C-alpha positions in Angstrom: 77.5 90.6 114.3 80.8 89.6 112.7 84.0 89.1 114.5 86.0 92.1 115.6 89.8 92.1 115.7 91.9 94.8 117.5 94.6 96.2 115.3 97.3 98.4 116.9 97.8 101.5 114.7 100.0 104.5 114.4 98.2 107.2 112.4 97.4 110.9 112.5 94.0 110.0 110.9 93.1 106.3 111.3 91.0 104.5 108.7 87.3 104.7 109.4 84.1 102.9 108.2 81.6 105.1 106.5 78.6 103.0 107.4 77.8 100.2 109.9 78.5 96.8 108.3 81.0 98.2 105.7 83.8 95.7 104.9 86.3 98.4 104.0 87.6 101.3 106.1 88.5 104.4 104.2 92.2 105.3 103.9 93.0 109.0 103.5 95.9 110.6 101.7 98.6 112.0 104.0 99.9 114.2 101.1 98.7 116.1 98.1 99.6 114.9 94.6 98.5 115.5 91.0 98.1 112.5 88.8 98.2 113.3 85.1 96.2 111.4 82.5 97.3 107.8 82.3 99.9 108.4 85.1 100.3 106.7 88.5 101.4 107.9 91.9 102.4 106.3 95.1 100.4 108.1 97.8 101.2 107.9 101.5 98.4 107.4 104.1 100.4 108.0 107.3 99.0 104.7 108.6 101.1 101.9 110.0 99.4 98.8 111.6 100.4 95.7 113.5 98.0 92.9 112.3 97.8 89.8 114.5 99.2 86.6 113.2 96.6 84.9 110.9 95.3 88.2 109.5 96.1 90.2 106.4 94.8 93.6 105.2 93.9 94.3 101.6 94.0 97.7 99.9 91.2 98.1 97.4 89.8 100.9 95.2 86.9 103.2 96.2 84.1 102.7 93.8 83.1 106.4 93.7 86.7 107.4 92.6 86.7 104.8 89.9 83.3 105.6 88.5 83.4 109.4 88.7 87.1 110.1 88.0 88.7 106.9 86.7 91.0 106.6 89.7 91.8 103.1 90.7 94.4 101.2 92.8 97.0 99.8 90.5 97.9 96.6 92.3 94.5 95.8 93.7 94.2 94.2 96.0 97.4 95.4 97.6 98.3 92.9 100.4 99.5 94.1 103.9 101.0 91.1 105.6 100.8 90.6 109.4 104.6 91.1 109.8 104.7 94.5 107.9 105.1 97.5 110.2 105.8 100.3 107.6 103.5 103.0 106.3 100.6 101.8 104.0 101.0 103.5 100.7 98.6 103.3 97.8 99.5 103.2 94.1 96.8 105.2 92.4 96.3 105.1 88.6 94.4 107.8 86.7 92.7 106.0 83.8 91.2 109.2 82.4 92.9 110.0 79.1 92.3 113.8 79.1 92.1 115.1 82.7 94.5 115.2 85.6 93.2 114.3 89.0 94.4 116.1 92.2 94.5 114.2 95.5 94.4 116.5 98.4 95.7 115.7 101.9 92.8 114.1 103.8 90.9 112.8 100.7 89.6 109.2 100.9 91.7 107.3 98.3 91.2 103.6 99.0 89.7 101.1 101.4 91.4 98.7 103.8 89.9 95.3 104.5 91.2 93.3 107.4 90.5 89.6 107.1 91.7 86.3 108.5 93.8 84.2 106.2 94.7 80.6 106.0 98.3 79.5 105.6 98.6 76.8 102.9 100.8 73.8 103.1 101.7 72.9 99.5 101.8 69.1 99.0 103.5 67.8 95.8 101.4 65.2 94.0 101.7 63.3 90.7 98.2 64.3 89.5 95.4 66.6 90.6 91.9 65.4 91.1 89.3 66.1 88.4 86.9 69.0 88.7 83.9 70.3 86.7 86.0 73.2 85.3 89.2 71.2 84.7 91.9 73.1 83.0 89.7 75.8 81.5 91.4 79.2 82.0 90.5 82.8 81.5 87.1 83.2 79.7 86.5 79.5 79.5 83.0 79.9 81.2 81.9 82.6 78.7 80.5 86.0 79.3 76.8 85.2 79.2 74.6 82.4 80.6 
């Protein structure tokens, strides 16, 4: 079994896991909104959390909404820092070019993943060590084996 972390929460409807072993807990809309073709909307969840130091939460899309309706989370993953205490809101984007999408209050709109994070200490150096990839950027490894 993986580690469990207690997260204090204020929410009318807290996030919930659909299945045992799921990484993401479903976030639900606290309001109704219509998102036109190609438009985006900031949707409240009514959820506020107090993550322990050393943790962050990440807001990610739900695969079913993306595949069936073209709805995704615009700034995915959205990062919720341990010090943030405000409402978690989700910026949804409707990628469908013809149809509007209506979010109803209570709909599952995104997932929340809570995870431990390391804090980096950035150390200035004159040169970086070599690696197999080197300075190859986007697409440098190709699209096929």
